[in-house]
TIFIDO-718443 format. One record per residue (C-alpha): x, y, z; residue in one letter. Coordinates in pm, 1 decimal, m for minus. Each point is the difference from the previous one (the first is absolute). Last residue first. Layout:
BEGIN
+----------+----------+----------+------+
!     east !    north !       up ! resn !
+----------+----------+----------+------+
!        X !        Y !        Z !    a !
...
+----------+----------+----------+------+
This chain:
BEGIN
+----------+----------+----------+------+
!     east !    north !       up ! resn !
+----------+----------+----------+------+
!  19550.2 !  14763.2 !   2734.3 !    q !
!    m64.2 !   m299.5 !    222.9 !    q !
!    253.9 !   m216.5 !   m185.3 !    e !
!    269.4 !    248.8 !     98.2 !    a !
!    m86.9 !    m56.0 !    367.2 !    f !
!     64.7 !   m373.2 !    m30.1 !    v !
!    323.5 !     50.6 !   m192.8 !    t !
!    121.3 !    245.7 !    263.2 !    a !
!    m78.3 !   m262.2 !    263.8 !    l !
!    234.5 !   m250.6 !   m162.4 !    h !
!    280.7 !    257.8 !    m14.5 !    h !
!    m68.3 !    105.8 !    359.8 !    a !
!     44.2 !   m361.1 !    114.4 !    a !
!    340.9 !    m15.4 !   m169.6 !    a !
!     94.5 !    343.0 !    137.1 !    l !
!    m94.1 !   m104.5 !    352.4 !    l !
!    201.2 !   m321.0 !    m26.4 !    r !
!    310.4 !    179.2 !   m124.0 !    t !
!    m36.6 !    273.6 !    261.5 !    r !
!    m29.2 !   m249.6 !    286.1 !    v !
!    304.5 !   m189.2 !   m127.5 !    v !
!    199.9 !    322.8 !    m21.0 !    k !
!   m106.3 !    105.4 !    350.9 !    a !
!     98.9 !   m333.6 !    157.7 !    s !
!    189.2 !     83.1 !    320.5 !    s !
!   m163.9 !    332.8 !     83.3 !    m !
!   m343.3 !   m115.6 !   m112.6 !    l !
!     23.6 !   m321.3 !    199.5 !    e !
!    116.2 !    178.9 !    314.3 !    a !
!   m288.7 !    246.7 !    m22.0 !    p !
!   m265.5 !   m277.4 !      7.2 !    p !
!   m229.8 !     21.3 !   m304.3 !    l !
!   m266.0 !    211.0 !   m168.2 !    a !
!    m47.6 !     m9.6 !   m376.9 !    c !
!    m89.5 !    272.9 !   m245.2 !    a !
!   m140.2 !     33.3 !   m351.5 !    l !
!    m77.5 !    336.3 !   m157.4 !    v !
!   m272.5 !    116.9 !   m237.7 !    v !
!    m58.5 !    325.2 !   m188.2 !    r !
!   m337.7 !     31.1 !   m166.3 !    r !
!   m133.8 !    272.6 !    230.1 !    e !
!    315.2 !    203.1 !    m61.8 !    p !
!    m76.0 !     29.8 !   m374.8 !    d !
!    333.7 !     20.8 !   m177.1 !    r !
!     33.6 !   m371.8 !     74.0 !    d !
!    273.5 !   m162.3 !    207.0 !    n !
!   m120.6 !   m361.1 !     26.9 !    v !
!    162.6 !   m266.0 !    219.7 !    v !
!    231.5 !    220.9 !    205.3 !    v !
!    211.2 !   m164.3 !    267.8 !    v !
!    m36.9 !    m36.3 !    376.7 !    a !
!    185.4 !   m119.7 !    309.3 !    a !
!   m118.9 !    m16.7 !    362.0 !    c !
!    159.2 !    m58.4 !    337.1 !    a !
!   m154.5 !    m85.5 !    337.4 !    l !
!    137.7 !    m26.2 !    353.0 !    g !
!   m117.1 !    348.7 !     89.5 !    q !
!   m291.9 !    110.4 !   m214.3 !    r !
!    m12.9 !    271.0 !   m266.7 !    f !
!    363.3 !    112.8 !     m9.1 !    q !
!    139.4 !   m330.1 !    126.2 !    g !
!    187.5 !    m66.0 !   m321.9 !    i !
!   m130.4 !    170.6 !   m311.9 !    e !
!     69.1 !    m85.6 !   m360.1 !    i !
!    m45.5 !    132.7 !   m352.6 !    q !
!    147.2 !   m219.3 !   m273.0 !    m !
!    226.5 !     61.8 !   m300.0 !    g !
!    287.7 !     92.1 !    231.9 !    r !
!     59.3 !    331.0 !   m178.1 !    r !
!   m370.2 !     81.5 !     22.0 !    e !
!     m3.7 !   m103.5 !    365.3 !    g !
!    288.1 !    234.0 !     76.8 !    a !
!   m191.9 !    283.0 !   m166.1 !    a !
!   m305.0 !    m89.5 !    210.0 !    l !
!    207.1 !     21.4 !    318.8 !    d !
!    138.9 !    340.3 !    m95.8 !    s !
!   m350.8 !    127.7 !    m76.1 !    d !
!   m121.0 !   m140.7 !    333.1 !    l !
!    265.3 !    188.1 !    193.6 !    a !
!    m91.4 !    324.0 !   m177.4 !    e !
!   m374.1 !    m54.8 !     48.7 !    p !
!     51.9 !    m26.3 !    377.9 !    s !
!   m136.1 !   m265.7 !    236.1 !    t !
!    194.2 !   m313.4 !    m93.1 !    l !
!   m114.9 !   m272.4 !    237.7 !    t !
!    280.8 !   m165.5 !    200.8 !    a !
!   m134.1 !     96.1 !    345.8 !    s !
!   m323.9 !   m171.7 !    m97.2 !    t !
!   m329.2 !    105.9 !   m158.1 !    y !
!    113.6 !    363.7 !    m25.1 !    a !
!   m276.5 !    181.6 !   m188.0 !    r !
!     89.7 !    163.4 !   m328.6 !    m !
!   m304.7 !    203.3 !    m99.5 !    g !
!   m269.9 !    m83.8 !   m254.4 !    s !
!    m45.3 !    347.5 !   m150.0 !    e !
!    361.0 !    115.6 !     23.4 !    k !
!    116.0 !   m342.9 !   m115.5 !    l !
!   m212.5 !     14.1 !   m314.1 !    f !
!    110.3 !    354.4 !    m75.9 !    r !
!    364.3 !   m105.5 !     43.0 !    w !
!    m53.1 !   m297.2 !   m230.4 !    r !
!   m161.5 !    204.4 !   m274.5 !    q !
!    283.2 !    254.6 !     14.8 !    d !
!    266.9 !   m272.5 !     m6.8 !    p !
!   m168.6 !   m167.5 !   m299.4 !    t !
!   m186.9 !   m318.8 !     82.8 !    m !
!    107.3 !   m357.7 !    m83.5 !    t !
!    215.4 !     m9.5 !    316.2 !    a !
!   m310.5 !     48.7 !    212.7 !    l !
!   m134.4 !   m327.0 !   m141.4 !    l !
!    308.7 !   m200.3 !     97.8 !    a !
!     12.3 !    182.1 !    333.5 !    k !
!   m354.3 !   m102.4 !     84.3 !    g !
!     70.6 !   m367.3 !    m58.6 !    l !
!    330.7 !     31.0 !    186.8 !    a !
!   m191.4 !    128.7 !    300.6 !    t !
!     73.2 !    305.1 !    218.7 !    a !
!    m74.5 !    287.2 !   m239.1 !    h !
!   m329.7 !   m158.2 !   m110.7 !    a !
!   m101.6 !    m40.2 !    364.4 !    a !
!   m376.9 !      2.0 !    m63.8 !    e !
!   m237.3 !   m142.2 !   m258.7 !    d !
!   m104.3 !   m346.6 !    122.2 !    y !
!   m281.2 !   m114.7 !   m230.4 !    g !
!    125.8 !   m352.5 !    m44.3 !    p !
!    192.0 !    m97.5 !    316.1 !    v !
!    338.0 !    128.4 !    111.8 !    l !
!    m65.3 !     50.0 !    371.2 !    d !
!    m57.7 !   m337.3 !    165.0 !    d !
!    344.8 !   m128.5 !     93.3 !    f !
!    158.9 !   m344.7 !      5.7 !    p !
!    370.5 !    m28.5 !    m85.9 !    p !
!     33.3 !   m117.2 !   m362.1 !    t !
!    123.4 !   m357.2 !    m35.9 !    r !
!   m348.4 !   m152.6 !    m36.4 !    p !
!   m100.6 !    202.3 !   m308.7 !    g !
!   m328.6 !    185.8 !    m34.6 !    e !
!   m144.1 !    122.9 !   m329.3 !    a !
!   m100.0 !    362.9 !    m52.0 !    s !
!   m207.3 !    231.2 !   m217.7 !    a !
!    m78.2 !    372.4 !    m30.4 !    t !
!    236.7 !    161.5 !    248.0 !    v !
!    m51.1 !    373.6 !    m33.6 !    a !
!    177.8 !    317.3 !   m102.6 !    i !
!   m238.9 !    295.3 !    m14.8 !    r !
!   m102.4 !    210.6 !   m300.2 !    g !
!   m335.2 !   m170.7 !    m37.1 !    g !
!    166.0 !   m339.6 !      8.0 !    i !
!    368.2 !     m8.4 !    m91.5 !    f !
!    115.6 !   m361.1 !     m0.2 !    r !
!    166.7 !   m267.8 !    212.9 !    g !
!      6.8 !   m378.3 !    m40.7 !    i !
!    123.7 !   m201.7 !    293.5 !    y !
!    201.3 !   m313.4 !     76.0 !    h !
!     44.6 !   m190.2 !    328.2 !    t !
!    328.5 !   m190.4 !     m4.7 !    y !
!     40.9 !   m380.4 !     m6.7 !    g !
!    197.4 !     35.4 !   m322.2 !    t !
!   m169.4 !   m245.6 !   m237.5 !    e !
!   m336.0 !     m1.9 !    179.9 !    a !
!    m19.9 !    379.1 !     22.7 !    a !
!     94.1 !     35.4 !   m367.5 !    a !
!   m261.8 !   m257.5 !    m97.0 !    r !
!   m262.4 !    173.2 !    211.6 !    r !
!     77.3 !    333.0 !   m163.8 !    l !
!    m18.2 !   m151.5 !   m347.9 !    r !
!   m336.1 !   m164.2 !     73.5 !    d !
!   m137.3 !    323.2 !    145.4 !    t !
!     95.6 !    190.8 !   m312.8 !    v !
!   m138.0 !   m277.8 !   m224.0 !    a !
!   m333.5 !     37.5 !    177.7 !    s !
!    m45.6 !    335.6 !   m170.7 !    p !
!      7.9 !    323.9 !    201.7 !    g !
!     54.0 !     15.3 !    374.6 !    r !
!   m141.8 !    347.0 !     55.1 !    f !
!   m360.9 !    m80.8 !    m91.1 !    a !
!      7.7 !   m330.9 !    187.4 !    l !
!    148.3 !    162.4 !    309.7 !    v !
!   m259.6 !    278.6 !     m7.4 !    l !
!   m283.5 !   m250.8 !    m34.1 !    e !
!    133.3 !   m186.9 !    302.5 !    r !
!     14.2 !    330.7 !    188.0 !    y !
!   m360.1 !     82.2 !    m93.4 !    r !
!   m112.6 !   m336.5 !    137.9 !    d !
!    197.7 !     53.4 !    319.7 !    a !
!   m166.7 !    339.2 !     48.4 !    i !
!   m338.5 !   m166.2 !    m46.2 !    e !
!     85.7 !   m208.4 !    305.8 !    l !
!    m56.0 !    288.1 !    236.7 !    g !
!    235.2 !    241.1 !    173.5 !    v !
!    m56.3 !     42.9 !    372.6 !    v !
!   m272.4 !    183.1 !    192.6 !    y !
!    m42.6 !     27.3 !    375.0 !    t !
!   m325.4 !    m54.5 !    186.5 !    g !
!    124.9 !   m271.8 !    236.9 !    n !
!   m187.6 !   m265.1 !   m198.7 !    e !
!    188.2 !     82.8 !   m318.8 !    r !
!   m125.9 !    213.9 !   m287.6 !    r !
!    153.9 !    m92.8 !   m333.9 !    i !
!    130.1 !    240.5 !   m264.0 !    v !
!      7.3 !    m26.1 !   m378.9 !    y !
!   m299.2 !   m235.9 !    m15.1 !    g !
!   m234.7 !    226.7 !   m197.5 !    e !
!   m236.9 !     34.3 !    297.5 !    y !
!    296.7 !     70.9 !    227.6 !    a !
!    121.6 !    276.1 !   m232.9 !    l !
!   m345.7 !    156.2 !     m3.2 !    t !
!    m32.3 !    m18.9 !    378.8 !    r !
!    346.8 !    148.7 !     39.8 !    v !
!    m79.1 !    295.9 !   m225.5 !    l !
!   m328.4 !     75.3 !    177.6 !    h !
!    163.4 !    m17.8 !    344.4 !    y !
!    291.0 !    215.6 !   m114.3 !    t !
!   m234.0 !    278.6 !   m110.1 !    t !
!   m184.1 !     m9.7 !    332.9 !    a !
!    324.9 !    m12.5 !    200.4 !    v !
!    124.4 !    312.6 !   m176.8 !    t !
!    313.7 !    m46.5 !   m204.9 !    f !
!    361.0 !     70.4 !     95.8 !    e !
!    117.7 !   m332.7 !   m144.5 !    c !
!    168.8 !   m110.5 !    321.8 !    r !
!   m277.5 !    141.1 !    220.2 !    r !
!   m277.8 !   m146.9 !   m209.4 !    a !
!    169.7 !   m340.6 !     m2.7 !    i !
!     34.6 !     11.4 !    378.7 !    q !
!   m366.3 !     94.4 !     38.8 !    k !
!   m106.8 !   m281.6 !   m233.1 !    v !
!    202.5 !   m246.6 !    204.4 !    t !
!    333.1 !   m121.9 !   m129.7 !    l !
!    153.2 !   m342.3 !    m53.3 !    g !
!    297.0 !   m179.3 !    148.7 !    r !
!    174.6 !     m8.2 !   m338.8 !    p !
!    m14.9 !    381.9 !    m26.1 !    s !
!    153.8 !    123.5 !   m328.0 !    q !
!   m274.6 !   m167.7 !   m202.3 !    g !
!   m268.5 !    178.9 !    200.3 !    v !
!    151.6 !    341.5 !    m69.9 !    a !
!     55.4 !    m76.7 !   m367.3 !    e !
!   m354.6 !   m129.5 !    m40.2 !    l !
!   m137.3 !    315.4 !    161.8 !    v !
!    210.4 !    210.2 !   m236.9 !    r !
!   m144.9 !   m195.9 !   m290.9 !    l !
!   m353.2 !     73.9 !    120.6 !    a !
!     85.2 !    370.1 !     24.0 !    r !
!    122.7 !     13.2 !   m359.7 !    s !
!   m310.0 !   m179.0 !   m121.6 !    v !
!   m225.5 !    238.5 !    192.6 !    s !
!    189.7 !    302.2 !   m125.9 !    r !
!    m30.2 !    m75.0 !   m369.8 !    i !
!    283.1 !    204.1 !   m148.2 !    l !
!   m117.6 !    187.0 !   m311.1 !    d !
!    262.9 !    274.5 !     16.4 !    s !
!    272.5 !   m260.3 !     40.4 !    p !
!    241.5 !     42.6 !    293.3 !    e !
!    355.4 !     31.8 !   m131.4 !    a !
!     65.7 !    328.6 !    179.1 !    q !
!    m98.4 !   m156.2 !    331.8 !    p !
!    272.5 !   m267.4 !    m42.6 !    d !
!    m94.4 !   m302.2 !    208.6 !    r !
!    266.6 !   m160.6 !    218.1 !    m !
+----------+----------+----------+------+
């Protein structure tokens, strides 16, 4: 949701409109015609036609034989560049892969990016139930994931409430906490436990645990480490999970310190 009050005075309309076209096409896997894009973006057909032709020329959308447009391969290239920029030094990836191999659980790094909480790196483990959501660049569900909770817990109550007011607290499952008060209580319990957790709050049949790697005064330099695993394993082995996460976090903290 764009904030009209935050619109820059020097906004370049054509760039903004092109990005809205990309968003519309990206949200429609079956493709959209120019008229459908125009209707969704509330542009004239003529304006949309010029924008789509430019995006097609640059490779950001592709015209199919039936006249619809889908996202182009240039989007994949930009995503790979995003992943590389977020991931950090190769030592981060190596540590994540080692943790995933040792435990069998998929591991993630989370950070504040532009004021939002995002997954910035991951390594898959075979014992984690398969799901496709928590990939580098994912910046939703902070209140429903252990990764997000660990970062939310580093904020002051006022900062956290403002964050939640802006991002919302969507119910991903029947177990999702959807009020700031309930989340504050859950975060306090996580602080006492030495590890933030969630069980079935983001996805049914999935649990997640997270600890802080770096808690810097600058939010953009804060880092957390999380792992996803079957709920039964977290409930029966929480102390073991915490010990392993803290050990991996210690190694990662050294890596990030060397970047400074």
